[in-house]
C-alpha positions, 0 to 999 in steps of 0.5 A, spaced: 625 273 760 617 274 759 618 280 755 621 276 749 616 276 743 615 268 741 614 266 734 612 259 731 619 256 731 619 257 739 614 252 740 617 246 735 619 242 741 615 242 747 618 240 753 611 238 756 606 234 751 599 233 754 593 230 751 587 226 753 583 226 759 585 231 765 586 226 770 591 223 775 595 219 769 596 226 766 598 229 772 604 224 773 606 225 766 606 232 767 610 232 773 615 227 770 616 232 764 616 238 768 622 235 772 625 233 765 624 240 762 630 245 761 633 248 767 633 255 763 629 258 757 623 257 755 618 251 757 613 250 753 607 246 755 602 243 750 595 241 751 589 238 747 584 235 751 576 235 752 576 236 759 577 232 765 578 233 773 578 240 775 582 239 781 587 235 777 588 241 772 588 246 779 594 242 781 598 242 775 596 249 774 599 251 781 605 247 779 606 252 774 605 258 778 609 256 783 615 254 778 614 261 774 614 265 781 620 261 783 624 261 777 622 267 773 629 269 772 631 262 769 625 260 765 619 262 762 613 257 762 608 258 756 602 254 754 600 252 747 593 249 746 592 245 740 586 243 737 581 243 743 582 246 750 576 244 753 573 245 761 579 243 765 584 244 760 582 252 760 582 251 768 590 249 767 591 255 762 588 260 766 594 259 771 599 261 766 600 269 765 596 271 759 602 273 755 604 266 756 598 263 753 598 261 745 593 257 741 594 253 734 590 256 729 583 253 729 583 251 736 577 252 740 576 253 748 570 251 751 569 254 758 563 252 762 561 251 769 563 245 774 558 240 774 556 236 780 552 229 780 550 227 787 544 224 791 542 227 798 538 223 802 535 226 808 533 221 813 533 220 821 533 226 826 531 233 824 538 236 826 542 230 822 538 232 816 539 239 817 547 238 817 546 233 811 543 239 807 548 244 810 554 240 808 551 239 801 550 247 800 557 248 803 560 243 798 556 247 792 558 254 795 566 252 795 565 249 788 562 255 786 568 260 789 573 255 786 570 256 779 570 263 780 577 264 782 579 260 776 574 264 771 578 271 774 585 268 773 582 266 766 580 273 764 585 277 768 588 282 763 583 281 757 577 285 755 572 279 758 569 281 765 568 276 770 561 277 770 561 275 762 564 269 763 559 267 769 553 269 765 556 265 759 559 259 762 552 255 764 551 254 756 558 252 754 562 258 751 566 256 745 571 260 743 575 260 737 582 261 737 582 268 733 576 270 738 580 268 744 586 273 741 581 278 740 578 278 747 585 278 750 584 271 753 591 269 749 597 272 747 597 270 740 595 264 735 600 260 731 
């Protein structure tokens, strides 16, 4: 089912329509729409977002990966980015195989590092202070590892290297739809 060439007409009636912040409300809507999607054939997931919670995006993405793996003979899950696909939206897109990623004309991707805002207070016995500091460092390291897993998924099958994304992400890398196609980040622009 994944070798079928798609045209704009295939995207006329997406089974899953998502817009707005990537948050738990979007996740509930996503799950409901995914459950109601056709049991066979093409399942288009359309998204327009300025970003949101990267962990919610990962949950939605894992659902797509799970269904894609289990139902490859019955259904093909494809992504359609519309207008803007920023931040957590790109994280969600990265869970679709590159040949199943599409953007509308003029769409923009925005790829950046995860952000953190946290105060760490060191007060009390030194061993407690050290444990608090190490916990904060461990949280940063785990978040960086998850971020790089997402970047690796995004660039798989493209001409973009993981190192290039890591270098460009701290300053918010904006990628126009045709550039995304030329770089191999998406299959086509509709």
